[in-house]
C-alpha positions in Angstrom: 2.0 -31.0 -9.1 0.1 -27.9 -10.2 -2.3 -28.2 -7.3 0.5 -28.4 -4.8 2.2 -25.3 -6.2 -1.1 -23.4 -6.1 -1.6 -24.4 -2.5 2.0 -23.3 -1.6 1.4 -19.9 -3.3 -1.8 -19.4 -1.4 -0.1 -20.2 1.9 2.7 -17.8 1.1 0.3 -15.0 0.3 -1.6 -15.5 3.5 1.6 -15.2 5.5 2.8 -12.1 3.7 -0.2 -10.1 2.6 -3.1 -8.8 4.7 -6.5 -10.4 4.5 -9.7 -8.4 3.9 -10.4 -5.2 2.0 -7.2 -3.7 0.7 -6.1 -1.5 -2.2 -3.6 -4.2 -3.2 0.0 -3.4 -3.9 0.2 0.4 -4.0 3.6 1.3 -5.4 6.3 -0.2 -7.6 9.5 1.8 -7.3 12.5 1.0 -9.5 15.4 -0.9 -7.9 13.8 -1.4 -4.4 10.7 -2.7 -2.6 8.0 -0.2 -1.6 7.0 -2.3 1.4 10.5 -2.2 2.7 10.9 1.5 2.2 7.5 2.4 3.8 8.3 0.1 6.7 11.8 1.6 7.1 10.2 5.0 7.1 8.2 4.0 10.2 4.8 4.1 8.5 3.4 0.6 9.1 0.1 0.8 11.0 -0.3 4.6 10.2 -4.0 5.5 9.9 -6.1 8.2 8.4 -9.7 7.6 9.5 -10.5 4.0 8.4 -7.6 3.8 6.0 -4.4 2.1 7.3 -1.0 1.2 6.0 -0.9 -2.5 6.7 1.0 -3.8 9.7 1.7 -7.0 7.9 3.0 -5.6 4.5 3.5 -1.8 4.2 2.8 -1.7 0.5 -0.8 -2.7 1.1 -3.3 -0.1 2.3 -6.3 -1.5 4.2 -9.9 -0.3 4.5 -10.8 -0.8 8.2 -14.5 0.0 7.6 -15.5 3.1 5.7 -12.3 4.6 4.4 -12.8 7.5 2.0 -10.8 8.4 -1.1 -9.3 11.4 0.7 -8.1 9.2 3.6 -6.5 6.8 1.2 -5.0 9.8 -0.7 -3.6 11.2 2.5 -1.8 8.0 3.2 -0.5 7.8 -0.4 0.9 11.3 -0.1 2.4 10.6 3.3 4.2 7.5 2.1 5.4 9.3 -1.0 6.7 12.3 0.9 8.3 10.4 3.8 10.0 7.9 1.6 11.3 10.6 -0.8 12.6 12.7 2.2 14.3 9.7 4.0 15.6 7.7 1.0 15.4 9.9 -2.1 13.1 7.4 -3.8 10.0 8.4 -5.7 7.0 6.1 -5.1 4.9 5.9 -8.3 1.4 4.5 -8.0 1.0 0.9 -9.2 -2.8 1.2 -8.9 -5.0 3.2 -11.2 -7.3 5.8 -9.7 -10.9 5.2 -10.9 -14.1 6.9 -10.1 -14.8 10.4 -9.0 -11.4 11.6 -7.8 -11.0 15.4 -7.6 -8.2 16.9 -9.7 -6.3 17.8 -6.5 -5.9 14.1 -5.8 -4.1 13.5 -9.2 -1.3 16.0 -8.8 
């Protein structure tokens, strides 16, 4: 019974979440779904260098090779700004920025 449930969960994730190197689920807004908002804002598939907003699930950002922190940050800011302008919703990061991020990235 547990094995069957685990297999069902794995299949579901494969259908709804992108494979490969991703930043995971990026945002967690109150009272809505970030993926839906980012998709409705027309940002699915948007790229900055090797960083891309997933075409499968817009709340996942993908590394298509050698994405840099600044490319990821550009997409974060684009998603935040566009969703705020179109829907009045603030996207707060669900991820934690680790490593050597410049202070300008944190504001």
